[in-house]
N, CA, C, O and the ligand as a Tripos MOL2 file, in Angstrom:
@<TRIPOS>MOLECULE
protein
  289   287    73     0     0
PROTEIN
NO_CHARGES

@<TRIPOS>ATOM
      1 N          72.6870  -64.8410  -40.1750 N.3       1 MET1
      2 CA         72.2820  -63.5970  -39.6390 C.3       1 MET1
      3 C          72.5320  -63.5640  -38.0250 C.2       1 MET1
      4 O          71.8470  -64.2370  -37.2550 O.2       1 MET1
      5 N          73.4320  -62.8330  -37.6640 N.am      2 PRO2
      6 CA         73.6920  -62.9010  -36.1970 C.3       2 PRO2
      7 C          72.7150  -62.2180  -35.3820 C.2       2 PRO2
      8 O          72.2780  -61.1470  -35.8040 O.2       2 PRO2
      9 N          72.3030  -62.6770  -34.2720 N.am      3 ILE3
     10 CA         71.5650  -61.9360  -33.2610 C.3       3 ILE3
     11 C          72.4650  -61.3890  -32.0790 C.2       3 ILE3
     12 O          73.1940  -62.0800  -31.3670 O.2       3 ILE3
     13 N          72.2930  -60.1120  -32.0060 N.am      4 TYR4
     14 CA         73.2780  -59.5770  -30.9180 C.3       4 TYR4
     15 C          72.2010  -59.2390  -29.7020 C.2       4 TYR4
     16 O          70.9930  -59.0510  -29.8450 O.2       4 TYR4
     17 N          72.8900  -59.2140  -28.5810 N.am      5 GLU5
     18 CA         72.1160  -58.5950  -27.4130 C.3       5 GLU5
     19 C          72.7580  -57.3180  -26.9280 C.2       5 GLU5
     20 O          73.9750  -57.1590  -26.8370 O.2       5 GLU5
     21 N          71.8680  -56.4490  -26.6350 N.am      6 TYR6
     22 CA         72.2950  -55.0400  -26.2860 C.3       6 TYR6
     23 C          71.5880  -54.6890  -24.8270 C.2       6 TYR6
     24 O          70.4970  -55.0700  -24.4030 O.2       6 TYR6
     25 N          72.4820  -53.9140  -24.2610 N.am      7 ARG7
     26 CA         71.7950  -53.2150  -22.9250 C.3       7 ARG7
     27 C          71.5360  -51.8800  -23.2360 C.2       7 ARG7
     28 O          72.4510  -51.2300  -23.7410 O.2       7 ARG7
     29 N          70.3560  -51.3010  -23.0080 N.am      8 CYS8
     30 CA         69.9760  -49.8740  -23.3250 C.3       8 CYS8
     31 C          70.6680  -49.0400  -22.3560 C.2       8 CYS8
     32 O          70.7240  -49.3460  -21.1650 O.2       8 CYS8
     33 N          71.2180  -47.9480  -22.8650 N.am      9 GLY9
     34 CA         72.0520  -46.9490  -21.9660 C.3       9 GLY9
     35 C          70.9550  -46.1710  -21.2430 C.2       9 GLY9
     36 O          71.2480  -45.7410  -20.1280 O.2       9 GLY9
     37 N          69.8410  -45.9500  -21.6770 N.am     10 ARG10
     38 CA         68.7840  -45.1230  -21.0610 C.3      10 ARG10
     39 C          67.8790  -45.9120  -20.0360 C.2      10 ARG10
     40 O          67.6510  -45.4020  -18.9390 O.2      10 ARG10
     41 N          67.4250  -46.9860  -20.3270 N.am     11 CYS11
     42 CA         66.5780  -47.8630  -19.3190 C.3      11 CYS11
     43 C          67.1840  -49.0360  -18.8650 C.2      11 CYS11
     44 O          66.6030  -49.7680  -18.0640 O.2      11 CYS11
     45 N          68.3830  -49.3060  -19.3340 N.am     12 SER12
     46 CA         69.1140  -50.4630  -18.8570 C.3      12 SER12
     47 C          68.4890  -51.8820  -19.1110 C.2      12 SER12
     48 O          68.9530  -52.8980  -18.5950 O.2      12 SER12
     49 N          67.4580  -51.8730  -19.9000 N.am     13 ARG13
     50 CA         66.7990  -53.0980  -20.2730 C.3      13 ARG13
     51 C          67.6890  -53.8170  -21.3460 C.2      13 ARG13
     52 O          68.4880  -53.1670  -22.0200 O.2      13 ARG13
     53 N          67.5370  -55.1430  -21.4880 N.am     14 VAL14
     54 CA         68.5230  -55.9450  -22.4030 C.3      14 VAL14
     55 C          67.3690  -56.1910  -23.5320 C.2      14 VAL14
     56 O          66.1910  -56.4130  -23.2520 O.2      14 VAL14
     57 N          67.8970  -56.1170  -24.8410 N.am     15 PHE15
     58 CA         66.9860  -56.5740  -25.9080 C.3      15 PHE15
     59 C          67.9440  -57.0700  -27.0480 C.2      15 PHE15
     60 O          69.1170  -56.7020  -27.1260 O.2      15 PHE15
     61 N          67.4110  -57.8390  -27.8250 N.am     16 GLU16
     62 CA         68.0960  -58.5070  -29.0050 C.3      16 GLU16
     63 C          67.7330  -57.8370  -30.2590 C.2      16 GLU16
     64 O          66.6300  -57.3240  -30.4480 O.2      16 GLU16
     65 N          68.7320  -57.8560  -31.1450 N.am     17 ALA17
     66 CA         68.5070  -57.3510  -32.4250 C.3      17 ALA17
     67 C          69.1670  -58.2700  -33.5230 C.2      17 ALA17
     68 O          70.2650  -58.8150  -33.4010 O.2      17 ALA17
     69 N          68.3350  -58.3580  -34.6050 N.am     18 LEU18
     70 CA         68.8790  -59.2310  -35.7830 C.3      18 LEU18
     71 C          69.6070  -58.2180  -36.5510 C.2      18 LEU18
     72 O          69.0560  -57.1970  -36.9620 O.2      18 LEU18
     73 N          70.9120  -58.5090  -36.7600 N.am     19 ILE19
     74 CA         71.7340  -57.5190  -37.5430 C.3      19 ILE19
     75 C          71.9500  -58.2680  -38.9920 C.2      19 ILE19
     76 O          72.5550  -59.3390  -39.0310 O.2      19 ILE19
     77 N          71.5210  -57.7640  -39.9630 N.am     20 ARG20
     78 CA         71.6450  -58.3000  -41.3230 C.3      20 ARG20
     79 C          72.6830  -57.5970  -41.9430 C.2      20 ARG20
     80 O          73.2730  -58.2540  -42.8000 O.2      20 ARG20
     81 N          73.1050  -56.3810  -41.7490 N.am     21 LYS21
     82 CA         74.1850  -55.6400  -42.3500 C.3      21 LYS21
     83 C          74.7010  -54.7550  -41.2560 C.2      21 LYS21
     84 O          73.9780  -54.4110  -40.3210 O.2      21 LYS21
     85 N          76.0140  -54.3690  -41.3790 N.am     22 PRO22
     86 CA         76.5520  -53.3990  -40.3570 C.3      22 PRO22
     87 C          75.7140  -52.1700  -40.1530 C.2      22 PRO22
     88 O          75.5360  -51.8240  -38.9850 O.2      22 PRO22
     89 N          75.2070  -51.5070  -41.0510 N.am     23 SER23
     90 CA         74.3760  -50.4200  -40.7000 C.3      23 SER23
     91 C          73.3070  -50.5480  -40.0320 C.2      23 SER23
     92 O          72.8240  -49.5430  -39.5110 O.2      23 SER23
     93 N          72.6770  -51.8200  -39.8830 N.am     24 ASP24
     94 CA         71.4890  -52.0940  -38.9940 C.3      24 ASP24
     95 C          71.7750  -51.7120  -37.4820 C.2      24 ASP24
     96 O          70.9420  -51.2310  -36.7130 O.2      24 ASP24
     97 N          73.1500  -52.0210  -37.1760 N.am     25 GLU25
     98 CA         73.3780  -51.9810  -35.7150 C.3      25 GLU25
     99 C          73.2580  -50.5760  -35.4100 C.2      25 GLU25
    100 O          72.5410  -50.3520  -34.4350 O.2      25 GLU25
    101 N          73.7870  -49.5190  -36.0040 N.am     26 SER26
    102 CA         73.7200  -48.1790  -35.6490 C.3      26 SER26
    103 C          72.1590  -47.4930  -35.6840 C.2      26 SER26
    104 O          71.7840  -46.4690  -35.1120 O.2      26 SER26
    105 N          71.4420  -48.3480  -36.4910 N.am     27 GLU27
    106 CA         69.9650  -47.8080  -36.6520 C.3      27 GLU27
    107 C          69.1060  -48.5390  -35.5390 C.2      27 GLU27
    108 O          67.9580  -48.1550  -35.3170 O.2      27 GLU27
    109 N          69.6620  -49.5840  -34.8460 N.am     28 GLU28
    110 CA         68.7820  -50.2200  -33.9160 C.3      28 GLU28
    111 C          68.5290  -49.3710  -32.6730 C.2      28 GLU28
    112 O          69.4490  -48.7960  -32.0930 O.2      28 GLU28
    113 N          67.3480  -49.3130  -32.3100 N.am     29 VAL29
    114 CA         66.9980  -48.5670  -31.0420 C.3      29 VAL29
    115 C          66.3090  -49.4900  -30.1160 C.2      29 VAL29
    116 O          65.8000  -50.5170  -30.5640 O.2      29 VAL29
    117 N          66.2520  -49.1900  -28.8100 N.am     30 CYS30
    118 CA         65.7320  -49.9140  -27.8260 C.3      30 CYS30
    119 C          64.2230  -49.9770  -28.1000 C.2      30 CYS30
    120 O          63.5530  -48.9750  -28.3510 O.2      30 CYS30
    121 N          63.7340  -51.2300  -28.0350 N.am     31 PRO31
    122 CA         62.2220  -51.4650  -28.2370 C.3      31 PRO31
    123 C          61.3350  -50.8960  -27.1350 C.2      31 PRO31
    124 O          60.1230  -50.7370  -27.2800 O.2      31 PRO31
    125 N          62.0850  -50.5670  -25.9010 N.am     32 HIS32
    126 CA         61.3200  -50.2490  -24.6450 C.3      32 HIS32
    127 C          61.2220  -48.7600  -24.6560 C.2      32 HIS32
    128 O          60.1240  -48.2810  -24.3700 O.2      32 HIS32
    129 N          62.1520  -48.0060  -24.9290 N.am     33 CYS33
    130 CA         62.3040  -46.6450  -24.7220 C.3      33 CYS33
    131 C          62.5900  -45.8690  -26.0740 C.2      33 CYS33
    132 O          62.2930  -44.6790  -26.1750 O.2      33 CYS33
    133 N          63.1090  -46.4980  -26.9930 N.am     34 GLY34
    134 CA         63.2830  -45.9650  -28.1800 C.3      34 GLY34
    135 C          64.8900  -45.1460  -28.1100 C.2      34 GLY34
    136 O          65.2530  -44.3500  -28.9770 O.2      34 GLY34
    137 N          65.5910  -45.4680  -27.1000 N.am     35 GLY35
    138 CA         66.8640  -44.9050  -27.0180 C.3      35 GLY35
    139 C          68.0380  -45.4440  -27.9430 C.2      35 GLY35
    140 O          68.1700  -46.6410  -28.1980 O.2      35 GLY35
    141 N          68.8060  -44.5340  -28.3780 N.am     36 HIS36
    142 CA         69.9420  -45.0400  -29.3400 C.3      36 HIS36
    143 C          71.1660  -45.5600  -28.5710 C.2      36 HIS36
    144 O          71.9890  -46.2950  -29.1180 O.2      36 HIS36
    145 N          71.2740  -45.1550  -27.2550 N.am     37 GLU37
    146 CA         72.4590  -45.4740  -26.5500 C.3      37 GLU37
    147 C          72.3270  -46.9010  -26.1510 C.2      37 GLU37
    148 O          71.3520  -47.3380  -25.5400 O.2      37 GLU37
    149 N          73.4790  -47.6930  -26.5700 N.am     38 LYS38
    150 CA         73.2400  -49.1600  -26.0650 C.3      38 LYS38
    151 C          74.7640  -49.6890  -26.0590 C.2      38 LYS38
    152 O          75.6930  -49.1370  -26.6470 O.2      38 LYS38
    153 N          74.8400  -50.7960  -25.3260 N.am     39 GLU39
    154 CA         76.1740  -51.4100  -25.5360 C.3      39 GLU39
    155 C          75.8830  -52.8800  -25.9370 C.2      39 GLU39
    156 O          74.8720  -53.4590  -25.5400 O.2      39 GLU39
    157 N          76.7660  -53.4330  -26.7020 N.am     40 ARG40
    158 CA         76.5680  -54.8930  -27.0730 C.3      40 ARG40
    159 C          77.1370  -55.7820  -26.1220 C.2      40 ARG40
    160 O          78.2880  -55.6490  -25.7060 O.2      40 ARG40
    161 N          76.3130  -56.7410  -25.7440 N.am     41 LEU41
    162 CA         76.5290  -57.8530  -24.8850 C.3      41 LEU41
    163 C          77.1330  -59.0890  -25.5750 C.2      41 LEU41
    164 O          77.0640  -59.1790  -26.8010 O.2      41 LEU41
    165 N          77.7310  -60.0610  -24.8230 N.am     42 PHE42
    166 CA         78.1590  -61.1970  -25.5900 C.3      42 PHE42
    167 C          77.0050  -62.0560  -25.9230 C.2      42 PHE42
    168 O          76.2030  -62.3510  -25.0370 O.2      42 PHE42
    169 N          76.8610  -62.4820  -27.1440 N.am     43 SER43
    170 CA         75.8130  -63.1710  -27.6480 C.3      43 SER43
    171 C          75.8390  -64.6420  -27.1310 C.2      43 SER43
    172 O          76.8760  -65.3030  -27.1840 O.2      43 SER43
    173 N          74.7320  -65.1130  -26.6550 N.am     44 VAL44
    174 CA         74.6220  -66.3720  -26.2560 C.3      44 VAL44
    175 C          73.8560  -67.3240  -27.2530 C.2      44 VAL44
    176 O          73.2670  -68.3460  -26.9000 O.2      44 VAL44
    177 N          73.9340  -66.8990  -28.4180 N.am     45 PHE45
    178 CA         73.3380  -67.4870  -29.5800 C.3      45 PHE45
    179 C          73.6990  -69.0180  -29.6090 C.2      45 PHE45
    180 O          74.8690  -69.3860  -29.5120 O.2      45 PHE45
    181 N          72.6150  -69.9230  -29.7500 N.am     46 GLY46
    182 CA         72.9240  -71.3660  -29.6710 C.3      46 GLY46
    183 C          72.9340  -71.8970  -28.3420 C.2      46 GLY46
    184 O          73.0610  -73.1130  -28.1970 O.2      46 GLY46
    185 N          72.8230  -71.1950  -27.4260 N.am     47 MET47
    186 CA         73.0260  -71.5540  -25.9330 C.3      47 MET47
    187 C          71.5990  -71.5610  -25.2110 C.2      47 MET47
    188 O          71.5130  -71.7390  -23.9960 O.2      47 MET47
    189 N          70.6560  -71.3890  -25.9040 N.am     48 ALA48
    190 CA         69.2760  -71.2550  -25.1230 C.3      48 ALA48
    191 C          68.8610  -72.5840  -24.5860 C.2      48 ALA48
    192 O          68.9710  -73.6300  -25.2250 O.2      48 ALA48
    193 N          68.3870  -72.4900  -23.3990 N.am     49 GLY49
    194 CA         68.0260  -73.7240  -22.6180 C.3      49 GLY49
    195 C          69.1050  -74.1650  -21.6400 C.2      49 GLY49
    196 O          68.8950  -75.0780  -20.8410 O.2      49 GLY49
    197 N          70.2450  -73.5210  -21.7060 N.am     50 VAL50
    198 CA         71.4030  -73.9530  -20.7720 C.3      50 VAL50
    199 C          70.9080  -73.5090  -19.4980 C.2      50 VAL50
    200 O          70.4420  -72.3750  -19.3910 O.2      50 VAL50
    201 N          70.9680  -74.3250  -18.4910 N.am     51 GLU51
    202 CA         70.6530  -74.0610  -17.1040 C.3      51 GLU51
    203 C          71.5340  -73.1490  -16.5400 C.2      51 GLU51
    204 O          72.7510  -73.2920  -16.6520 O.2      51 GLU51
    205 N          70.9720  -72.1260  -15.8800 N.am     52 LYS52
    206 CA         71.8910  -71.0590  -15.1520 C.3      52 LYS52
    207 C          72.3960  -71.5790  -13.9070 C.2      52 LYS52
    208 O          71.7690  -72.3340  -13.1630 O.2      52 LYS52
    209 N          73.5740  -71.1320  -13.7150 N.am     53 ALA53
    210 CA         74.1880  -71.5810  -12.4710 C.3      53 ALA53
    211 C          73.5840  -70.7830  -11.3180 C.2      53 ALA53
    212 O          73.7370  -71.2210  -10.1780 O.2      53 ALA53
    213 N          72.9160  -69.6550  -11.5180 N.am     54 GLY54
    214 CA         72.2190  -69.0570  -10.3810 C.3      54 GLY54
    215 C          73.0470  -67.8160   -9.7660 C.2      54 GLY54
    216 O          74.2540  -67.9420   -9.5590 O.2      54 GLY54
    217 N          72.4600  -66.7800   -9.5200 N.am     55 GLY55
    218 CA         73.1400  -65.8360   -8.9220 C.3      55 GLY55
    219 C          74.1270  -64.9540   -9.9260 C.2      55 GLY55
    220 O          74.9720  -64.1560   -9.5210 O.2      55 GLY55
    221 N          73.8740  -65.2340  -11.1990 N.am     56 GLY56
    222 CA         74.7770  -64.6330  -12.1730 C.3      56 GLY56
    223 C          74.0310  -63.3410  -12.6290 C.2      56 GLY56
    224 O          72.9290  -63.0010  -12.1970 O.2      56 GLY56
    225 N          74.7630  -62.6670  -13.5520 N.am     57 SER57
    226 CA         74.1050  -61.3760  -14.1410 C.3      57 SER57
    227 C          73.2480  -61.5980  -15.3320 C.2      57 SER57
    228 O          73.3230  -62.7240  -15.8250 O.2      57 SER57
    229 N          72.5930  -60.8990  -15.7880 N.am     58 CYS58
    230 CA         71.7220  -60.9370  -16.9290 C.3      58 CYS58
    231 C          72.6630  -60.9350  -18.2650 C.2      58 CYS58
    232 O          72.0940  -61.0550  -19.3500 O.2      58 CYS58
    233 N          73.9720  -60.8130  -18.2250 N.am     59 GLY59
    234 CA         74.8370  -60.8250  -19.4140 C.3      59 GLY59
    235 C          74.6750  -62.1590  -20.0420 C.2      59 GLY59
    236 O          74.8390  -62.2340  -21.2590 O.2      59 GLY59
    237 N          74.3750  -63.2150  -19.3640 N.am     60 SER60
    238 CA         74.3720  -64.5780  -19.9660 C.3      60 SER60
    239 C          72.9740  -65.0330  -20.1100 C.2      60 SER60
    240 O          72.7900  -66.1950  -20.4700 O.2      60 SER60
    241 N          71.8680  -64.1870  -19.8510 N.am     61 CYS61
    242 CA         70.5570  -64.5100  -19.9610 C.3      61 CYS61
    243 C          70.0260  -64.3220  -21.3640 C.2      61 CYS61
    244 O          70.1280  -63.2710  -21.9970 O.2      61 CYS61
    245 N          69.4610  -65.4140  -21.7880 N.am     62 SER62
    246 CA         68.9670  -65.3330  -23.1800 C.3      62 SER62
    247 C          67.4460  -64.9180  -23.2940 C.2      62 SER62
    248 O          66.8390  -64.9790  -24.3620 O.2      62 SER62
    249 N          66.9450  -64.5400  -22.2460 N.am     63 SER63
    250 CA         65.5880  -64.1600  -22.2190 C.3      63 SER63
    251 C          65.3840  -62.9220  -22.9280 C.2      63 SER63
    252 O          66.2860  -62.0900  -23.0310 O.2      63 SER63
    253 N          64.1720  -62.7580  -23.4500 N.am     64 HIS64
    254 CA         63.9020  -61.4970  -24.3050 C.3      64 HIS64
    255 C          63.7110  -60.3890  -23.2640 C.2      64 HIS64
    256 O          63.9860  -59.2460  -23.6310 O.2      64 HIS64
    257 N          63.3110  -60.5620  -22.1150 N.am     65 ASN65
    258 CA         63.0830  -59.6810  -21.0950 C.3      65 ASN65
    259 C          63.5390  -60.0640  -19.7690 C.2      65 ASN65
    260 O          63.4400  -61.2370  -19.4100 O.2      65 ASN65
    261 N          64.0210  -59.1840  -19.0250 N.am     66 CYS66
    262 CA         64.5690  -59.5680  -17.6060 C.3      66 CYS66
    263 C          63.5380  -59.8720  -16.5210 C.2      66 CYS66
    264 O          63.8090  -60.2940  -15.3970 O.2      66 CYS66
    265 N          62.2760  -59.5930  -17.0180 N.am     67 GLY67
    266 CA         61.2100  -59.8680  -15.9620 C.3      67 GLY67
    267 C          60.9660  -61.3830  -15.5050 C.2      67 GLY67
    268 O          60.3730  -61.7940  -14.5070 O.2      67 GLY67
    269 N          61.6140  -62.1070  -16.5530 N.am     68 SER68
    270 CA         61.3060  -63.5480  -16.3480 C.3      68 SER68
    271 C          62.5000  -64.1830  -15.7730 C.2      68 SER68
    272 O          62.4670  -65.3790  -15.4810 O.2      68 SER68
    273 N          63.4910  -63.5100  -15.6010 N.am     69 CYS69
    274 CA         64.7590  -64.2800  -15.0040 C.3      69 CYS69
    275 C          64.9280  -63.8230  -13.6380 C.2      69 CYS69
    276 O          64.1610  -62.9510  -13.2300 O.2      69 CYS69
    277 N          65.8230  -64.2900  -12.8770 N.am     70 SER70
    278 CA         65.9930  -63.9300  -11.4110 C.3      70 SER70
    279 C          67.0250  -62.8000  -11.1120 C.2      70 SER70
    280 O          67.3810  -62.5040   -9.9710 O.2      70 SER70
    281 N          67.4440  -62.2320  -12.1850 N.am     71 CYS71
    282 CA         68.4490  -61.1820  -11.8500 C.3      71 CYS71
    283 C          67.8100  -59.6950  -11.3460 C.2      71 CYS71
    284 O          68.5250  -58.7810  -10.9360 O.2      71 CYS71
    285 N          66.5210  -59.6280  -11.4370 N.am     72 GLY72
    286 CA         65.8620  -58.5740  -10.9240 C.3      72 GLY72
    287 C          65.7150  -57.4150  -11.9190 C.2      72 GLY72
    288 O          65.1320  -56.3830  -11.5840 O.2      72 GLY72
    289 ZN         65.6900  -48.5010  -23.4400 Zn       73 ZN73
@<TRIPOS>BOND
     1     1     2 1
     2     2     3 1
     3     3     4 2
     4     3     5 am
     5     5     6 1
     6     6     7 1
     7     7     8 2
     8     7     9 am
     9     9    10 1
    10    10    11 1
    11    11    12 2
    12    11    13 am
    13    13    14 1
    14    14    15 1
    15    15    16 2
    16    15    17 am
    17    17    18 1
    18    18    19 1
    19    19    20 2
    20    19    21 am
    21    21    22 1
    22    22    23 1
    23    23    24 2
    24    23    25 am
    25    25    26 1
    26    26    27 1
    27    27    28 2
    28    27    29 am
    29    29    30 1
    30    30    31 1
    31    31    32 2
    32    31    33 am
    33    33    34 1
    34    34    35 1
    35    35    36 2
    36    35    37 am
    37    37    38 1
    38    38    39 1
    39    39    40 2
    40    39    41 am
    41    41    42 1
    42    42    43 1
    43    43    44 2
    44    43    45 am
    45    45    46 1
    46    46    47 1
    47    47    48 2
    48    47    49 am
    49    49    50 1
    50    50    51 1
    51    51    52 2
    52    51    53 am
    53    53    54 1
    54    54    55 1
    55    55    56 2
    56    55    57 am
    57    57    58 1
    58    58    59 1
    59    59    60 2
    60    59    61 am
    61    61    62 1
    62    62    63 1
    63    63    64 2
    64    63    65 am
    65    65    66 1
    66    66    67 1
    67    67    68 2
    68    67    69 am
    69    69    70 1
    70    70    71 1
    71    71    72 2
    72    71    73 am
    73    73    74 1
    74    74    75 1
    75    75    76 2
    76    75    77 am
    77    77    78 1
    78    78    79 1
    79    79    80 2
    80    79    81 am
    81    81    82 1
    82    82    83 1
    83    83    84 2
    84    83    85 am
    85    85    86 1
    86    86    87 1
    87    87    88 2
    88    87    89 am
    89    89    90 1
    90    90    91 1
    91    91    92 2
    92    91    93 am
    93    93    94 1
    94    94    95 1
    95    95    96 2
    96    95    97 am
    97    97    98 1
    98    98    99 1
    99    99   100 2
   100    99   101 am
   101   101   102 1
   102   102   103 1
   103   103   104 2
   104   103   105 am
   105   105   106 1
   106   106   107 1
   107   107   108 2
   108   107   109 am
   109   109   110 1
   110   110   111 1
   111   111   112 2
   112   111   113 am
   113   113   114 1
   114   114   115 1
   115   115   116 2
   116   115   117 am
   117   117   118 1
   118   118   119 1
   119   119   120 2
   120   119   121 am
   121   121   122 1
   122   122   123 1
   123   123   124 2
   124   123   125 am
   125   125   126 1
   126   126   127 1
   127   127   128 2
   128   127   129 am
   129   129   130 1
   130   130   131 1
   131   131   132 2
   132   131   133 am
   133   133   134 1
   134   134   135 1
   135   135   136 2
   136   135   137 am
   137   137   138 1
   138   138   139 1
   139   139   140 2
   140   139   141 am
   141   141   142 1
   142   142   143 1
   143   143   144 2
   144   143   145 am
   145   145   146 1
   146   146   147 1
   147   147   148 2
   148   147   149 am
   149   149   150 1
   150   150   151 1
   151   151   152 2
   152   151   153 am
   153   153   154 1
   154   154   155 1
   155   155   156 2
   156   155   157 am
   157   157   158 1
   158   158   159 1
   159   159   160 2
   160   159   161 am
   161   161   162 1
   162   162   163 1
   163   163   164 2
   164   163   165 am
   165   165   166 1
   166   166   167 1
   167   167   168 2
   168   167   169 am
   169   169   170 1
   170   170   171 1
   171   171   172 2
   172   171   173 am
   173   173   174 1
   174   174   175 1
   175   175   176 2
   176   175   177 am
   177   177   178 1
   178   178   179 1
   179   179   180 2
   180   179   181 am
   181   181   182 1
   182   182   183 1
   183   183   184 2
   184   183   185 am
   185   185   186 1
   186   186   187 1
   187   187   188 2
   188   187   189 am
   189   189   190 1
   190   190   191 1
   191   191   192 2
   192   191   193 am
   193   193   194 1
   194   194   195 1
   195   195   196 2
   196   195   197 am
   197   197   198 1
   198   198   199 1
   199   199   200 2
   200   199   201 am
   201   201   202 1
   202   202   203 1
   203   203   204 2
   204   203   205 am
   205   205   206 1
   206   206   207 1
   207   207   208 2
   208   207   209 am
   209   209   210 1
   210   210   211 1
   211   211   212 2
   212   211   213 am
   213   213   214 1
   214   214   215 1
   215   215   216 2
   216   215   217 am
   217   217   218 1
   218   218   219 1
   219   219   220 2
   220   219   221 am
   221   221   222 1
   222   222   223 1
   223   223   224 2
   224   223   225 am
   225   225   226 1
   226   226   227 1
   227   227   228 2
   228   227   229 am
   229   229   230 1
   230   230   231 1
   231   231   232 2
   232   231   233 am
   233   233   234 1
   234   234   235 1
   235   235   236 2
   236   235   237 am
   237   237   238 1
   238   238   239 1
   239   239   240 2
   240   239   241 am
   241   241   242 1
   242   242   243 1
   243   243   244 2
   244   243   245 am
   245   245   246 1
   246   246   247 1
   247   247   248 2
   248   247   249 am
   249   249   250 1
   250   250   251 1
   251   251   252 2
   252   251   253 am
   253   253   254 1
   254   254   255 1
   255   255   256 2
   256   255   257 am
   257   257   258 1
   258   258   259 1
   259   259   260 2
   260   259   261 am
   261   261   262 1
   262   262   263 1
   263   263   264 2
   264   263   265 am
   265   265   266 1
   266   266   267 1
   267   267   268 2
   268   267   269 am
   269   269   270 1
   270   270   271 1
   271   271   272 2
   272   271   273 am
   273   273   274 1
   274   274   275 1
   275   275   276 2
   276   275   277 am
   277   277   278 1
   278   278   279 1
   279   279   280 2
   280   279   281 am
   281   281   282 1
   282   282   283 1
   283   283   284 2
   284   283   285 am
   285   285   286 1
   286   286   287 1
   287   287   288 2
@<TRIPOS>SUBSTRUCTURE
     1 MET1         2 RESIDUE 1 A MET
     2 PRO2         6 RESIDUE 1 A PRO
     3 ILE3        10 RESIDUE 1 A ILE
     4 TYR4        14 RESIDUE 1 A TYR
     5 GLU5        18 RESIDUE 1 A GLU
     6 TYR6        22 RESIDUE 1 A TYR
     7 ARG7        26 RESIDUE 1 A ARG
     8 CYS8        30 RESIDUE 1 A CYS
     9 GLY9        34 RESIDUE 1 A GLY
    10 ARG10       38 RESIDUE 1 A ARG
    11 CYS11       42 RESIDUE 1 A CYS
    12 SER12       46 RESIDUE 1 A SER
    13 ARG13       50 RESIDUE 1 A ARG
    14 VAL14       54 RESIDUE 1 A VAL
    15 PHE15       58 RESIDUE 1 A PHE
    16 GLU16       62 RESIDUE 1 A GLU
    17 ALA17       66 RESIDUE 1 A ALA
    18 LEU18       70 RESIDUE 1 A LEU
    19 ILE19       74 RESIDUE 1 A ILE
    20 ARG20       78 RESIDUE 1 A ARG
    21 LYS21       82 RESIDUE 1 A LYS
    22 PRO22       86 RESIDUE 1 A PRO
    23 SER23       90 RESIDUE 1 A SER
    24 ASP24       94 RESIDUE 1 A ASP
    25 GLU25       98 RESIDUE 1 A GLU
    26 SER26      102 RESIDUE 1 A SER
    27 GLU27      106 RESIDUE 1 A GLU
    28 GLU28      110 RESIDUE 1 A GLU
    29 VAL29      114 RESIDUE 1 A VAL
    30 CYS30      118 RESIDUE 1 A CYS
    31 PRO31      122 RESIDUE 1 A PRO
    32 HIS32      126 RESIDUE 1 A HIS
    33 CYS33      130 RESIDUE 1 A CYS
    34 GLY34      134 RESIDUE 1 A GLY
    35 GLY35      138 RESIDUE 1 A GLY
    36 HIS36      142 RESIDUE 1 A HIS
    37 GLU37      146 RESIDUE 1 A GLU
    38 LYS38      150 RESIDUE 1 A LYS
    39 GLU39      154 RESIDUE 1 A GLU
    40 ARG40      158 RESIDUE 1 A ARG
    41 LEU41      162 RESIDUE 1 A LEU
    42 PHE42      166 RESIDUE 1 A PHE
    43 SER43      170 RESIDUE 1 A SER
    44 VAL44      174 RESIDUE 1 A VAL
    45 PHE45      178 RESIDUE 1 A PHE
    46 GLY46      182 RESIDUE 1 A GLY
    47 MET47      186 RESIDUE 1 A MET
    48 ALA48      190 RESIDUE 1 A ALA
    49 GLY49      194 RESIDUE 1 A GLY
    50 VAL50      198 RESIDUE 1 A VAL
    51 GLU51      202 RESIDUE 1 A GLU
    52 LYS52      206 RESIDUE 1 A LYS
    53 ALA53      210 RESIDUE 1 A ALA
    54 GLY54      214 RESIDUE 1 A GLY
    55 GLY55      218 RESIDUE 1 A GLY
    56 GLY56      222 RESIDUE 1 A GLY
    57 SER57      226 RESIDUE 1 A SER
    58 CYS58      230 RESIDUE 1 A CYS
    59 GLY59      234 RESIDUE 1 A GLY
    60 SER60      238 RESIDUE 1 A SER
    61 CYS61      242 RESIDUE 1 A CYS
    62 SER62      246 RESIDUE 1 A SER
    63 SER63      250 RESIDUE 1 A SER
    64 HIS64      254 RESIDUE 1 A HIS
    65 ASN65      258 RESIDUE 1 A ASN
    66 CYS66      262 RESIDUE 1 A CYS
    67 GLY67      266 RESIDUE 1 A GLY
    68 SER68      270 RESIDUE 1 A SER
    69 CYS69      274 RESIDUE 1 A CYS
    70 SER70      278 RESIDUE 1 A SER
    71 CYS71      282 RESIDUE 1 A CYS
    72 GLY72      286 RESIDUE 1 A GLY
    73 ZN73       289 GROUP 0 **** ****
């Protein structure tokens, strides 16, 4: 079961979603604002714990919320 990362088109927050079947993806909404607009980010599945090089974007951040990482 793949876990995808999305960036909300409304509030710009990043969230993860577990996609069990293709129809799940279109039904997935932002847990923060409930928005349907989202873009899929590259999954970092299996790379949790890898040290960040620093100064990067949140695209490679595996955190559940960006409040705990340095990308602001
Ligand atoms: Zn949102």
